[in-house]
ROLO-53341 format. One record per residue (C-alpha): residue number from 1; y, z, x. Coordinates in steps of 0.5 Angstrom, whole numbers. Layout:
! residues N
NUM Y Z X
...
//
This chain:
! residues 641
1 87 -2 6
2 83 2 10
3 76 2 10
4 72 7 6
5 69 13 11
6 62 12 11
7 59 17 16
8 52 16 19
9 47 21 21
10 40 22 24
11 36 26 19
12 31 32 21
13 25 34 17
14 24 41 18
15 25 46 12
16 31 51 14
17 32 57 11
18 39 60 9
19 36 66 12
20 38 64 19
21 45 66 21
22 50 62 19
23 57 65 19
24 63 63 15
25 68 60 20
26 74 59 16
27 76 59 8
28 81 53 6
29 84 54 -1
30 78 60 -2
31 72 55 -1
32 68 57 5
33 66 53 11
34 60 55 15
35 59 55 22
36 53 50 22
37 58 45 18
38 63 45 23
39 59 45 29
40 55 39 26
41 62 35 25
42 65 37 32
43 59 35 36
44 58 29 32
45 65 27 34
46 65 29 41
47 59 24 42
48 63 18 38
49 69 19 42
50 71 16 49
51 75 22 51
52 73 28 48
53 78 33 44
54 79 40 46
55 76 45 41
56 83 47 39
57 85 40 38
58 79 39 34
59 80 45 29
60 87 42 28
61 84 36 26
62 78 39 22
63 83 43 18
64 87 37 16
65 81 34 14
66 79 39 9
67 86 40 6
68 85 33 4
69 79 34 1
70 81 41 -2
71 87 36 -5
72 82 31 -8
73 78 37 -11
74 84 40 -14
75 86 33 -17
76 79 33 -20
77 77 26 -17
78 70 29 -16
79 69 30 -23
80 70 23 -25
81 64 19 -27
82 65 13 -22
83 65 18 -17
84 59 21 -19
85 55 15 -20
86 57 13 -13
87 55 19 -10
88 49 20 -14
89 47 13 -11
90 48 16 -4
91 44 22 -5
92 38 18 -7
93 38 14 0
94 40 21 4
95 34 25 1
96 29 20 3
97 28 22 10
98 27 29 8
99 22 27 3
100 17 26 8
101 14 29 14
102 17 24 20
103 12 27 25
104 6 25 20
105 8 18 20
106 9 17 27
107 2 20 28
108 -1 15 24
109 3 9 27
110 1 11 34
111 -6 12 32
112 -6 5 29
113 -3 2 36
114 -8 6 40
115 -13 2 36
116 -10 -5 37
117 -11 -4 45
118 -19 -4 44
119 -24 -9 40
120 -30 -6 38
121 -37 -9 37
122 -40 -7 30
123 -46 -7 25
124 -45 -6 18
125 -49 -5 12
126 -45 -4 5
127 -48 -2 -2
128 -44 -2 -9
129 -40 3 -12
130 -43 7 -17
131 -39 7 -24
132 -38 15 -24
133 -39 20 -19
134 -46 22 -20
135 -48 15 -19
136 -44 14 -13
137 -47 20 -10
138 -54 17 -11
139 -52 11 -7
140 -49 15 -2
141 -55 19 -1
142 -59 12 -1
143 -55 10 5
144 -56 16 8
145 -64 14 8
146 -62 8 11
147 -59 11 16
148 -64 16 18
149 -69 9 18
150 -65 7 23
151 -65 13 27
152 -73 13 26
153 -73 6 30
154 -73 1 24
155 -69 -5 25
156 -61 -5 23
157 -61 -12 22
158 -67 -13 18
159 -65 -7 13
160 -58 -10 13
161 -61 -17 10
162 -65 -13 5
163 -60 -8 2
164 -53 -10 4
165 -49 -13 -1
166 -44 -16 4
167 -43 -23 3
168 -43 -24 11
169 -50 -22 12
170 -52 -28 10
171 -49 -31 17
172 -49 -25 21
173 -55 -21 19
174 -50 -15 19
175 -47 -16 26
176 -40 -17 26
177 -39 -17 33
178 -32 -15 36
179 -27 -14 32
180 -20 -12 33
181 -15 -7 28
182 -11 -9 22
183 -17 -13 19
184 -20 -8 15
185 -18 -2 10
186 -16 4 14
187 -22 8 12
188 -27 3 14
189 -23 1 21
190 -22 9 22
191 -29 10 22
192 -31 3 26
193 -26 5 32
194 -28 13 32
195 -35 12 32
196 -38 13 39
197 -41 7 42
198 -49 7 40
199 -48 11 34
200 -47 11 27
201 -42 14 23
202 -44 18 16
203 -44 14 10
204 -37 13 7
205 -34 10 1
206 -28 5 0
207 -25 2 -6
208 -30 -4 -4
209 -36 -1 -4
210 -41 5 0
211 -41 3 8
212 -45 5 14
213 -42 2 21
214 -46 2 28
215 -42 1 34
216 -45 -2 40
217 -39 -3 45
218 -32 -3 46
219 -27 -7 50
220 -20 -8 52
221 -17 -12 46
222 -16 -20 48
223 -9 -21 45
224 -8 -27 41
225 -8 -34 43
226 -4 -41 41
227 -8 -47 41
228 -8 -54 38
229 -15 -57 36
230 -18 -64 33
231 -23 -63 28
232 -28 -68 26
233 -32 -65 20
234 -39 -66 18
235 -41 -69 11
236 -43 -64 6
237 -51 -63 8
238 -50 -67 14
239 -57 -68 18
240 -58 -70 25
241 -56 -77 24
242 -50 -76 21
243 -48 -71 26
244 -49 -76 31
245 -44 -80 28
246 -39 -75 28
247 -41 -73 35
248 -40 -81 38
249 -33 -80 34
250 -31 -74 37
251 -33 -76 44
252 -29 -83 43
253 -23 -78 42
254 -24 -74 48
255 -25 -80 53
256 -18 -82 50
257 -15 -76 52
258 -18 -76 59
259 -15 -82 60
260 -8 -80 58
261 -7 -80 50
262 -2 -75 47
263 -6 -69 44
264 -1 -68 38
265 -1 -76 37
266 -9 -76 37
267 -9 -70 32
268 -4 -73 27
269 -8 -79 27
270 -15 -77 28
271 -16 -69 26
272 -19 -68 19
273 -16 -61 19
274 -11 -62 13
275 -8 -55 15
276 -6 -57 22
277 -7 -64 23
278 0 -66 21
279 3 -61 26
280 -1 -64 32
281 -7 -60 31
282 -3 -53 32
283 -5 -47 29
284 -1 -40 29
285 -3 -35 34
286 -9 -31 32
287 -13 -26 35
288 -21 -23 35
289 -25 -24 29
290 -20 -29 26
291 -24 -35 27
292 -31 -37 27
293 -35 -35 33
294 -36 -41 37
295 -28 -43 36
296 -26 -36 38
297 -30 -36 44
298 -28 -43 47
299 -20 -41 45
300 -20 -35 49
301 -24 -37 55
302 -20 -43 56
303 -14 -43 61
304 -7 -44 58
305 -6 -51 58
306 -13 -53 59
307 -17 -57 54
308 -24 -56 52
309 -30 -61 52
310 -32 -63 45
311 -36 -57 41
312 -40 -56 35
313 -39 -50 29
314 -41 -50 22
315 -35 -55 20
316 -36 -60 25
317 -34 -62 32
318 -28 -59 35
319 -23 -61 41
320 -19 -55 43
321 -13 -55 48
322 -10 -48 49
323 -2 -47 49
324 -1 -40 51
325 -3 -33 50
326 0 -26 49
327 -3 -19 51
328 -3 -13 46
329 4 -12 44
330 8 -6 46
331 9 -1 41
332 16 -3 39
333 14 -10 38
334 8 -8 33
335 11 -2 29
336 14 -7 24
337 7 -10 22
338 4 -3 23
339 9 0 18
340 8 -6 13
341 0 -5 13
342 1 3 12
343 5 2 6
344 0 -2 3
345 -6 3 4
346 -7 10 3
347 -3 12 9
348 3 10 5
349 3 17 2
350 1 21 8
351 8 23 10
352 10 25 3
353 4 29 2
354 5 33 8
355 12 35 6
356 10 37 -1
357 4 41 3
358 10 44 7
359 14 45 1
360 8 49 -3
361 7 53 3
362 15 55 4
363 15 57 -3
364 9 61 -3
365 5 57 -9
366 -1 60 -12
367 -5 58 -18
368 -6 64 -23
369 -13 66 -22
370 -13 69 -30
371 -11 62 -33
372 -19 60 -33
373 -21 66 -37
374 -15 65 -42
375 -17 57 -43
376 -24 60 -44
377 -22 65 -49
378 -18 60 -53
379 -23 54 -53
380 -28 59 -55
381 -24 62 -60
382 -21 55 -63
383 -29 53 -63
384 -28 46 -59
385 -23 42 -55
386 -20 37 -60
387 -13 35 -61
388 -11 41 -66
389 -13 45 -60
390 -8 41 -55
391 -3 41 -61
392 -3 49 -63
393 -5 52 -57
394 -4 49 -51
395 3 46 -53
396 6 53 -55
397 3 57 -50
398 8 60 -45
399 2 63 -41
400 3 61 -33
401 -1 57 -30
402 2 58 -23
403 8 61 -19
404 12 59 -13
405 19 61 -10
406 19 68 -12
407 18 68 -19
408 18 61 -22
409 13 59 -26
410 10 53 -30
411 7 55 -37
412 1 52 -40
413 5 48 -45
414 6 43 -39
415 -1 41 -39
416 -1 39 -46
417 4 33 -44
418 -1 30 -39
419 -8 31 -42
420 -11 26 -47
421 -12 30 -54
422 -17 25 -56
423 -22 26 -51
424 -29 28 -53
425 -32 33 -48
426 -36 40 -49
427 -32 47 -48
428 -34 47 -41
429 -32 40 -39
430 -26 41 -43
431 -24 47 -39
432 -25 44 -32
433 -21 38 -35
434 -15 43 -36
435 -16 46 -30
436 -16 40 -26
437 -9 38 -28
438 -6 45 -26
439 -5 42 -18
440 -2 35 -20
441 3 38 -25
442 5 44 -20
443 6 39 -14
444 11 35 -19
445 15 41 -21
446 15 44 -14
447 17 37 -11
448 23 37 -16
449 25 44 -14
450 25 42 -7
451 30 36 -8
452 34 40 -13
453 35 46 -8
454 35 42 -1
455 42 43 -1
456 41 50 0
457 35 51 3
458 36 46 9
459 42 46 13
460 41 39 16
461 41 36 9
462 47 40 7
463 51 38 12
464 49 31 11
465 51 31 4
466 57 35 5
467 59 30 10
468 58 24 5
469 61 27 -1
470 68 30 3
471 68 23 6
472 68 19 -1
473 74 25 -3
474 78 23 3
475 78 16 2
476 80 17 -5
477 85 22 -4
478 88 18 2
479 88 11 -2
480 92 15 -8
481 97 18 -4
482 98 14 2
483 95 7 3
484 95 4 -4
485 101 9 -6
486 105 6 0
487 103 -2 -2
488 105 -1 -9
489 111 3 -8
490 116 -3 -7
491 122 1 -8
492 120 6 -3
493 118 0 2
494 125 -3 1
495 129 4 2
496 125 5 8
497 126 -2 11
498 134 -1 10
499 134 6 13
500 130 4 19
501 132 -4 20
502 134 -3 27
503 127 -2 29
504 125 -8 26
505 127 -14 30
506 124 -21 33
507 123 -23 40
508 124 -30 37
509 128 -33 31
510 123 -35 25
511 123 -40 20
512 123 -37 13
513 123 -42 7
514 118 -47 4
515 116 -54 7
516 114 -59 2
517 109 -64 4
518 107 -71 1
519 102 -76 1
520 107 -82 2
521 114 -83 4
522 115 -86 -2
523 113 -80 -6
524 117 -76 -1
525 123 -80 -2
526 122 -79 -10
527 122 -72 -9
528 129 -72 -5
529 132 -76 -11
530 130 -71 -16
531 132 -64 -13
532 139 -65 -14
533 138 -66 -22
534 133 -59 -22
535 136 -52 -22
536 135 -48 -17
537 131 -43 -21
538 126 -48 -23
539 125 -52 -17
540 118 -51 -15
541 115 -50 -22
542 118 -57 -24
543 116 -61 -18
544 109 -58 -18
545 109 -60 -26
546 111 -67 -24
547 108 -69 -18
548 102 -64 -18
549 97 -66 -12
550 101 -71 -9
551 105 -66 -6
552 104 -59 -3
553 109 -53 -2
554 108 -48 3
555 112 -41 3
556 113 -39 11
557 115 -34 16
558 114 -36 23
559 116 -37 30
560 116 -43 34
561 108 -44 36
562 105 -40 30
563 105 -46 25
564 103 -53 27
565 107 -56 21
566 113 -51 22
567 113 -53 29
568 114 -60 27
569 118 -60 22
570 123 -55 23
571 123 -53 31
572 122 -61 33
573 116 -60 37
574 112 -66 38
575 104 -65 35
576 103 -72 31
577 95 -71 33
578 95 -64 28
579 98 -68 22
580 95 -67 16
581 92 -74 14
582 92 -72 6
583 100 -70 7
584 103 -74 13
585 110 -73 11
586 114 -67 10
587 121 -64 9
588 124 -57 9
589 125 -55 1
590 129 -49 2
591 130 -44 7
592 132 -44 15
593 132 -41 21
594 134 -33 22
595 134 -29 28
596 132 -22 25
597 128 -20 18
598 132 -20 12
599 128 -16 8
600 122 -11 8
601 117 -17 6
602 119 -21 12
603 115 -15 16
604 111 -12 11
605 105 -11 15
606 109 -7 20
607 114 -3 15
608 108 -2 10
609 104 2 16
610 110 6 18
611 111 8 11
612 104 10 11
613 105 14 17
614 111 18 14
615 107 19 7
616 101 22 11
617 106 26 15
618 110 29 9
619 103 30 5
620 100 34 11
621 106 38 11
622 105 39 4
623 98 41 4
624 99 46 9
625 104 50 5
626 100 49 -2
627 93 51 1
628 91 58 4
629 87 57 11
630 84 63 14
631 80 62 21
632 75 67 24
633 77 67 31
634 71 71 33
635 66 66 29
636 70 60 33
637 68 63 39
638 61 62 37
639 62 54 37
640 56 51 41
641 60 45 45
//
């Protein structure tokens, strides 16, 4: 059976109004086919063909294609539940690229990649989040006061030690040193990499707190390094004497390494880093600010293959051997990691938000300026905001809260479905609360409207959807009329073979029959003795039931050289090295050598293919008689090649 026609296309993202000129090129069975659809498929076909077709040749093939689709529609294949379910699945995937602004995504990817090229040296102060907007605004004002203190000459690090709640301030006094991208929340990182050298950003908020960043310097990114190391840990609360003991141990290991000891074996034996010791001390590639500063400094300063002398960190004494380094990756190498990180932060929704904004502008969205007065009047009339107000006023109100797409409105009743009817607030707060729901509801409805109307408003999407739909219909109707139809029509296949027997010949004779193999010669002799006592009609069944797995029967139709067993048993070709050790002896159970096909089953694949071609031709001839085709020659001349 032939494969399903699954067609791929690169979807664009811009909204395209149907107001653009798109004349009707042809009508098939009364159904209009626009110039844009024909051009889309024609140009795509030419890109895929080694030898391009002429326009006239493609028109003939396109008409045949659409006639088959028309026949599928006439057979109501497109109304079947199974078809609709599969088509809906394709639509859900095909619409995704049209739900976001690809240019915004690409801009964010490039922005993130540019940050990967540099490291920035930053200082940081963090204050806590407020429990509400009022408290948070007060904290931001406090942070702004700290910023002004720095501007007026006070020491940043002293202020950090005094006010910052960042846990790292105990060790770094607010000085992070050089950092690379990809380690911090997007907003935090954006401020760090976009603040000019020597300046502080304005206070800002993340989900972790309120922040102030100062940028001291910038340098080219150092890339990543791969090292292996040996660590001897300091005991908890180690004094100088205890550290001296550890120093003697690491010096002894270092001396052994200098005298030729294998680094990885020494790491496995002596390193106290449980994560890397079992791997010979090897660590994954790491970049700037992933390790404690002394370890990072040594690792990046070594040459590839070079080993350090013992050095101290807060954890103990280390010896590092640098294995390799990598420079900043290319954009394509970094893209997957950037996009994965984007999917986990606030950037994830940016491309979709941009598309939504575009759709709202395209559909001329505007809020109803009179809705605020309506709410004020109704709340005052009711007396207060409560569940009764929501149920009796909002839920039953058709007052429009907004308008889009030249007259489509959303009623106030839509707000009743999303607000909390039991919230406690005064009338002014309730009014603000209700009005705050207008835009979120409108965005949701407009996006749904956009998707529902995309096939009418976007030529690219329409052509893509039609391509998939028609491809599915073409497969189903072709399968029914030709492919599966031919394979199941045994009577038709036999008649076709008999009528065209002269076309089916073999260059070499074939063995047609059954070869029986046995696990031993004694079993084979027993089978031979039984054969005369068994009727022809039940021969294979009876032998199978009696001997079960002691024998194996294989039905064949092969020429010499096409099957090892037939070559040995029938054509007397010596190939003992290819004997099945489980069934070493065999004989012809039935059949013999024939010089030409006796039945269509002897050449079923070729006969079926030829019969399908005949059914296809007859079907196409029938389609041209059954359905009317009109082609506008003037519009055809507009086709862009």
